[in-house]
C-alpha positions in Angstrom: -9.5 5.0 5.5 -9.8 2.2 3.0 -8.0 2.1 -0.4 -8.2 -0.3 -3.2 -4.9 -2.3 -3.4 -4.0 -4.0 -6.6 -1.6 -7.0 -6.2 0.0 -8.6 -9.2 2.0 -11.8 -9.4 5.2 -11.6 -11.5 7.5 -14.4 -12.6 9.6 -14.1 -9.3 7.8 -11.7 -7.1 4.6 -9.8 -6.3 3.9 -6.1 -6.8 1.2 -3.9 -5.3 0.0 -0.4 -6.0 -2.8 1.9 -4.8 -4.6 3.6 -7.8 -5.8 6.5 -5.6 -2.3 7.2 -4.4 0.0 7.7 -7.4 3.5 6.3 -6.7 2.4 4.3 -3.7 3.9 0.9 -4.5 5.5 -2.1 -3.0 7.3 -5.3 -4.2 8.2 -8.5 -2.4 8.9 -12.2 -2.9 5.6 -13.3 -1.3 2.0 -12.1 -1.4 1.9 -11.9 2.4 5.0 -9.7 2.5 3.8 -7.4 -0.3 0.5 -7.0 1.5 2.3 -5.9 4.7 4.6 -3.6 2.8 1.8 -1.8 0.9 0.0 -1.2 4.2 3.1 0.5 5.5 3.5 2.4 2.3 0.0 3.7 2.5 0.6 4.9 6.1 3.8 6.7 5.1 2.3 8.2 2.0 -0.7 9.6 3.7 1.4 10.9 6.7 3.6 12.7 4.2 0.6 14.4 2.5 -0.7 15.5 5.9 2.7 16.8 7.0 3.0 18.8 3.7 -0.6 20.2 4.3 -1.9 18.5 1.2 -5.3 16.8 0.9 -5.3 13.1 1.5 -7.4 11.3 -1.2 -10.6 9.8 0.2 -10.9 12.1 3.2 -13.4 14.9 3.6 -12.2 18.3 4.5 -14.6 20.2 6.9 -14.1 23.9 7.2 
């Protein structure tokens, strides 16, 4: 699954969020670190949705 990740540079750090996954965010001192953290956050976020039996944005349910 691919998601759009928005990375923003602040005065002392970087922040990242995924518009399709509300609340899926990360922050770090470097761009490389925030990119790694947001990948991990996406994985954890989608696993939690699946565990709770909720739909994962961007996936197709076949019944």
